[in-house]
C-alpha positions in Angstrom: -58.1 -26.9 -25.8 -59.1 -27.9 -29.7 -62.3 -26.8 -31.0 -64.6 -28.9 -33.1 -67.5 -26.8 -34.1 -70.7 -28.0 -35.0 -69.3 -31.6 -34.6 -73.0 -33.8 -33.9 -72.9 -35.7 -30.6 -75.7 -38.3 -29.8 -75.9 -38.5 -26.0 -78.2 -41.5 -24.5 -78.9 -41.2 -20.9 -81.8 -41.8 -18.9 -80.9 -39.4 -16.0 -82.6 -36.1 -16.8 -80.6 -34.0 -14.5 -77.1 -35.6 -16.0 -78.6 -35.3 -19.7 -79.5 -31.7 -19.0 -76.0 -31.0 -17.9 -74.5 -32.9 -20.7 -76.5 -31.1 -23.4 -75.8 -27.5 -21.8 -71.6 -28.3 -21.3 -71.4 -29.8 -25.1 -73.3 -26.9 -26.7 -71.6 -24.4 -25.0 -68.5 -25.7 -26.6 -69.8 -25.5 -30.0 -71.2 -29.2 -30.5 -74.6 -29.9 -32.0 -76.5 -32.2 -29.4 -79.0 -34.6 -29.7 -80.4 -35.9 -26.5 -82.2 -39.2 -25.9 -83.4 -41.1 -23.0 -84.0 -44.9 -23.8 -82.0 -47.7 -25.8 -84.8 -47.9 -28.4 -84.9 -44.4 -29.4 -81.1 -44.0 -29.1 -80.4 -47.0 -31.5 -83.2 -45.9 -34.1 -81.4 -42.2 -34.2 -77.8 -43.7 -34.3 -78.7 -46.0 -37.2 -80.7 -43.4 -39.2 -78.7 -40.1 -38.8 -74.9 -39.4 -38.8 -73.5 -38.5 -35.6 -69.5 -37.6 -34.9 -69.6 -39.3 -31.4 -72.1 -41.1 -29.4 -72.1 -40.8 -25.3 -74.2 -44.1 -24.3 -74.9 -45.2 -20.9 -75.1 -48.8 -20.1 -78.2 -48.9 -17.9 -81.0 -47.9 -20.1 -84.7 -48.6 -19.9 -85.9 -50.7 -22.8 -82.6 -51.9 -24.1 -79.4 -51.5 -22.1 -76.2 -49.8 -23.6 -74.2 -52.9 -24.2 -77.3 -54.1 -26.4 -77.6 -50.9 -28.2 -74.0 -50.8 -28.9 -73.6 -54.4 -30.2 -76.6 -53.7 -32.6 -75.3 -50.5 -33.9 -71.8 -52.0 -34.7 -73.3 -54.3 -37.2 -74.4 -50.8 -39.0 -72.2 -48.0 -38.2 -68.7 -47.5 -36.8 -69.5 -43.9 -35.3 -66.9 -43.5 -32.2 -68.8 -44.6 -28.9 -67.7 -43.4 -25.5 -69.8 -45.7 -22.8 -70.7 -44.0 -19.6 -71.7 -45.8 -16.7 -71.6 -46.4 -12.9 -70.6 -49.8 -13.6 -67.1 -49.5 -13.6 -65.2 -52.8 -12.6 -62.5 -54.1 -14.9 -65.1 -56.8 -16.4 -67.7 -54.1 -17.3 -64.7 -52.2 -19.0 -63.8 -55.5 -20.8 -67.2 -56.0 -21.9 -67.9 -52.5 -23.1 -64.5 -52.5 -25.4 -65.6 -56.1 -26.5 -68.5 -54.7 -27.9 -66.9 -51.9 -29.9 -66.6 -48.9 -27.4 -64.1 -46.7 -28.1 -63.4 -45.3 -24.7 -65.0 -45.8 -21.3 -65.9 -43.4 -18.6 -67.3 -44.4 -15.2 -69.5 -42.3 -13.4 -69.1 -39.6 -11.6 -66.9 -37.8 -14.1 -65.7 -34.3 -14.2 -67.0 -32.2 -17.4 -63.4 -31.5 -17.9 -62.3 -35.2 -18.0 -65.4 -35.7 -20.5 -64.2 -33.1 -22.7 -60.6 -34.3 -22.8 -61.9 -37.9 -24.1 -64.2 -36.6 -26.6 -61.2 -34.2 -28.2 -58.7 -37.3 -28.1 -61.3 -39.4 -30.2 -62.2 -36.6 -32.5 -58.6 -35.9 -33.1 -57.9 -39.4 -33.9 -60.9 -39.9 -36.5 -59.9 -36.7 -38.0 -56.4 -38.0 -38.4 -57.6 -41.0 -40.2 -60.0 -39.3 -42.5 -57.0 -37.5 -43.6 -55.4 -40.4 -44.6 -55.6 -41.8 -48.7 -58.9 -43.5 -49.0 -58.5 -45.9 -52.0 -61.9 -45.8 -53.8 -61.8 -48.1 -56.9 -58.5 -47.3 -58.7 -58.2 -44.0 -57.3 -56.7 -42.8 -54.0 -58.4 -39.8 -52.6 -57.4 -37.9 -49.6 -60.6 -36.4 -47.6 -58.8 -33.2 -45.9 -61.4 -32.1 -43.2 -59.2 -29.2 -42.4 -59.4 -27.6 -45.9 -62.9 -29.4 -46.6 -61.7 -30.6 -49.8 -60.5 -33.5 -51.9 -57.1 -34.4 -53.1 -56.0 -36.7 -56.1 -52.1 -36.9 -57.0 -51.0 -33.3 -56.7 -54.5 -31.7 -57.4 -57.4 -30.4 -55.5 -60.9 -30.3 -56.4 -61.7 -27.0 -55.1 -65.1 -28.2 -53.5 -67.1 -25.9 -51.5 -68.1 -26.6 -47.8 -71.6 -28.1 -48.8 -70.0 -30.2 -51.7 -67.6 -31.5 -49.5 -69.9 -32.4 -46.7 -72.0 -34.3 -49.5 -69.2 -36.3 -50.8 -68.0 -37.3 -47.2 -71.7 -38.3 -46.5 -71.8 -40.8 -49.7 -68.1 -41.9 -48.4 -69.9 -42.8 -45.2 -72.4 -44.9 -47.4 -70.7 -46.4 -50.1 -72.8 -48.6 -52.3 -76.1 -47.5 -50.4 -78.8 -45.4 -51.8 -79.3 -42.2 -50.1 -82.5 -40.3 -50.6 -82.9 -36.7 -51.4 -84.9 -36.0 -48.2 -81.9 -37.7 -46.2 -79.4 -35.6 -47.7 -81.5 -32.4 -47.3 -81.8 -32.7 -43.5 -78.3 -34.4 -43.2 -76.1 -32.0 -45.3 -78.0 -29.2 -46.5 -79.8 -28.7 -43.2 -83.4 -28.0 -44.5 -86.4 -29.8 -45.8 -86.8 -31.1 -49.0 -88.7 -29.6 -51.6 -89.2 -31.3 -55.2 -88.8 -27.8 -56.6 -85.7 -27.3 -55.0 -82.8 -28.1 -57.3 -79.8 -27.0 -55.3 -78.9 -30.8 -54.1 -78.7 -31.7 -57.8 -76.3 -28.9 -58.7 -74.1 -29.7 -55.9 -73.9 -33.4 -57.2 -73.6 -32.0 -60.6 -70.6 -30.0 -59.6 -68.7 -32.7 -57.4 -69.1 -34.7 -60.6 -67.6 -32.3 -62.8 -64.7 -31.2 -60.1 -63.9 -35.1 -59.8 -63.8 -35.7 -63.4 -61.3 -32.7 -63.7 -59.1 -33.9 -61.3 -59.2 -37.4 -63.7 -60.4 -39.6 -60.7 -61.3 -43.3 -61.9 -63.5 -45.7 -60.3 -65.9 -43.3 -58.3 -69.0 -42.3 -59.6 -72.0 -40.5 -58.2 -75.1 -42.3 -59.9 -78.8 -40.9 -59.7 -81.2 -43.8 -58.8 -84.4 -42.4 -60.2 -87.1 -42.0 -57.8 -85.1 -42.9 -54.9 -81.9 -40.7 -54.5 -78.2 -40.9 -55.3 -75.6 -43.8 -54.1 -71.5 -43.5 -54.6 -70.5 -46.4 -56.7 -67.1 -47.7 -56.5 -65.6 -49.6 -59.5 -63.0 -52.3 -58.9 -59.9 -51.5 -61.0 
């Protein structure tokens, strides 16, 4: 069985007993779990925070899971497994047409859920290991080494630097605020006197420049944060 330590999973499920069961099972296997019980709050969390996978029930109060999925796909491409007591063929077709990556009808075993999750995370990890063309540069993000390769050279990123660059890669052209980066990457609250984020950004810039990377720039947006700028060759 593969291990995916610290992968972040959002569980949107209104059944409190099943929610607790899922939370306990996934945390025992090393996942970082966020639990939510209604569609509106789930959509807000899925849109504003970075998750590696979402478990999404269809029959939710406020906003049903299919609508949550449709709206989410306008903003994010995070993998989604639909879970529902609605298990006939048309429901599955509707789920996949809205952008679901998998569909798991209730009731299901924790063992089957684990296999489905691992299959999707393996696929995502494989896709992220493929060369990503940014501007005029072909960069390879390697989740195993937690580093970036350009040509025959490796940047030599630290784990934090890699996680920062990966986060920017998920939001190209989007200004990411310092509080967001502190929370999502450094995993602590933002302080205006803390210069560690600026140091990490500076190191990433220096290491990418040392590899001769062209067309990829981490720009400072004064008073707002940073953005990954892609220059078309």
